[in-house]
N, C-alpha and C positions, 0 to 999 in steps of 0.2 A: 504493500500500500504506500502511495506517495505521501510524504510528510506534508501536513497541512499547515502546521504552525511551528516556527522555530523560535524558541525562547532563548535570548542571549543574556546571560546573567541569571544566576539562581540563588541570590542571597535571600534575605528575609522577605523582601517584597516580591521578588520573582517566584520564590518557592510558594508563598501564600497564594499568589495568583494562579500558579500551576495547579496546586492542590484544589483550588476552587473550580477551575475549569473541568478537571477530571471528576470531581465529586458531583458536580451539577450535570454531568453527562454531555456538556457542550463539546468536549473532545474525548477521544479515547487515546490511551497511551501510544498505540501504534501510529497515530497521526501526528505525534509530537516529538520534536527533537530539542534537546537542551544543549546549548554551547556554554560551557563554564570551565575556566582554567583551573579553579580550585578543586583539588581532588576530593576533599571532604564534602564540599557542596555538590559535586557531581554524584557522589555516592548517595547522598541524601535524595537527590532527584531520581536516581535509579530505583530507589525503594518504591517510588510511585509507578514504576513499570515503564518509564519512558526510555528512549535511546538517548545517549549523551555523547558528547565529544568535548575536546578542550577548546576548540576554536572553529572559525568558519571553514578552515581547511578540512574539517572532519564531516562537513555536511554531506548527507546522502544525496544521490543523484536525483534530479528533478527540480521543479520550480515550486517552492512553497507559496501558499496563499498569503501568509503573514510572516513577517519577522518582527518579533516584539523585543525591543531594546530596553532591558531593565538593569542598566549599569549606571554608575555615578557620573554626574555631569562632567567631572574633570577628565574622564577618559572616553566620553561618548564619541568624540570625533574620530579618535584612533580606532576604536572598536568598530564603528560604523563603516570605516574604510574597508574592512575585511569583507563586507557584503556588497561592495560596489558593483560586482558583476550581476547582481540582481536588480540594480537600479534601472529606471526608465523602462520598466517592463510590467509584467502582470503581478509581481509581488508588491504588496502594500507593506509599509513599515509603520510600526506603532512605537512611539517613544514615551516612556514614563520618567525621563530625566528632567528634573525641575529646572526651569529657567532657560532651557535650550530651545531656541526658536526653530520653526520649520525651515527657515532660510538656511540654517546650518546644514540640515540634512539634504536639502536640495543642492547645496554646494558640493557635498561629498558624493551623493548618489546620482545626481542629475536632476534637472529642473522639471522633468516630466514624471518623476517618481511619485506614486500615491503615498502620502504621508499623513499619519494621524498623531496628534500630540495629546497626551493624557496627563492630567494632574490628579494623582490619587492622594490619599492621606493614610496615616498609619493604621486607623481602625479597619482598613481593608484586610489586614492580617487575620482578623476574626470574622470577616464577612460583613462588617458594619461600616465599610468605607464610603467615601464620597468621591466619585470619579467624574471629572469634567473633561470633555472631549472637544477638540477643534481639528477639523480635517481640511486638507487643501483641495483644490478643485479637481484633482486627478483621482480622488477616491471614489470608487463606484458605490452607489446606494446600497447594493447587497453586501458589499464589504463592510461598510459603515454599520449596517444592521448586525452583521456577524460579530464585529468588534464590540458593539454595545451589549450583545448577549453574553459574550465572554466576560466583560467587565462587570455585568450585573451579578455574576457569581461572587463578587467581592463587596457588593453594596449597591448604593444608588448611583445612577448615571444621569448626567445632564450634558447638554451640548451648548456651546457658544459659537456664534457665527462671525466673530471678530477676534483674531488672535491676540490683539492688545488686551482683551479682557482677561486673558490668562494670568496677567499680573495681579488683577483683583481676586481672581479665583485662588491663586497661591496665598494671598494675604488673608482670605476668609477661611476656606476649607483646608488648604494645604497646611498652613501654620496654625489654623484654628484649634486643633486638638491640644496644642501646648497652652493656649489661653484657658481652655477648660481645665486642664490639669492644674494650672496655677490657681484657678478659681477654687478647685477642690482643696488645694494647699491652704489658701487664704481662709476658706470657710472652716477648715479643720482648726487652724490657729485661732479663729474667732470662737469656736466651740470650746477649745481648751481655756481660752481667756475667760469664758463664761463659767468655767468650773468643771467641765466634763473631763473624764479620764482620756488619755491620748487615744487608746484603741477605740473607745466609744465615739470620740470626736471624729476619727477617720471614717468609721463605719457610717455615721450619720451623714457626713458630708458627701461621701462617695455614693451611697445609695440614694440620697435625695437628688443629686444631679442625675444619676442614671434613671431613676423613676420619673422625674419630671421630664427629661428628654424623651423617654419612651412614651409617656402620656401625650406629649405634644405631637410626637410622630404618628401615634396610633389613633388619637381621638378624632382627628379631622377638624378640630377647632383651631382658631387663630390663637397664637400664644398670648396675645393681649387679653383675649376673652378668658382664657384659662387663668391668667393672673388675676383678673377681676373676680373670678368665681371663688378664689381662695382669700380674697382681701375683704374682710368685714370693716365697715366704717369705724374708724377710731379704735381698731383692734391692734393686735401685736404685729400682724403682717403689714398693716398700713403704717405703723410707726417705723418699721425697717425700710419700707419702700420710700418713705419721705426722705430718708437719708440717701438711698441709692438713686432716686429719681428727681430729687430736688435740684433745680437748675440743670436738669438733664446730665447729672454728673457721670453716671455709668455710660450712658449713650455717647457722651462727648469723649470719654476716655477710650472706649472701644473704637470709635471713629478715628481718633488719633493713632491708635495702635495699628489698625488695619491700613491706614494711609502710609504709616512708616514702613510696614511690611511691603506694601505695593510699590513704593518708590525704590526700596532695596531690591525688589525683584526685577525692576526695570534696569537698575544698575548692573546686576549680575548677568542679565541677558545680553549686555552690550559686548 
């Protein structure tokens, strides 16, 4: 059977995506080839039943439908060059390298190469990620649909039609998990300051964030309405929200944080 998908790089993100593809049934092992220079990471991939090799030189004969590049941005150009022989053809390339514009891949592979840029985030490792996609004009609709289905095994998928928006995506969902982790840290510290034991404080903070996010995702209600539903007039929640929402304090702080990340993403992409 001809290899359908080549995964280049099988570190934590690559392995998580691969496991999701196979578990969901979107791919079967015989359709998949993993190129990974690290012996231990190759062995881990082989446990999933796929064929592996150290580099592009080990690719099996034939033309794959997709080459998924899951390597660090610092080496993306050099690694991509190994697949130049598949450029300007029927193979579409999918990159999950943060901050690397499609123009970089077109320069290496050829300007008629179908290229899809994806911005995932770390919860993709447990199937709870947010994947945002931008495709150039050479990507066929059926290929885009196939890629969306693959990515859906790792979480939710959204599309933007302007590549410049990927900097905002990076600032919101790409970097966003770190904001939430820090919020959990801060809420834990506040709980300890209020007198709760450390382990109890951690549990309350983490489960509250998890439960609230799950409720927002599954209820179908707007977050603002959910907030109102748990806020009694002059009650304890209202007292806390007066601090967080007074003069738009939290909204202003998050807006400044996202903008700082967006501007840094633009700088890194130059």
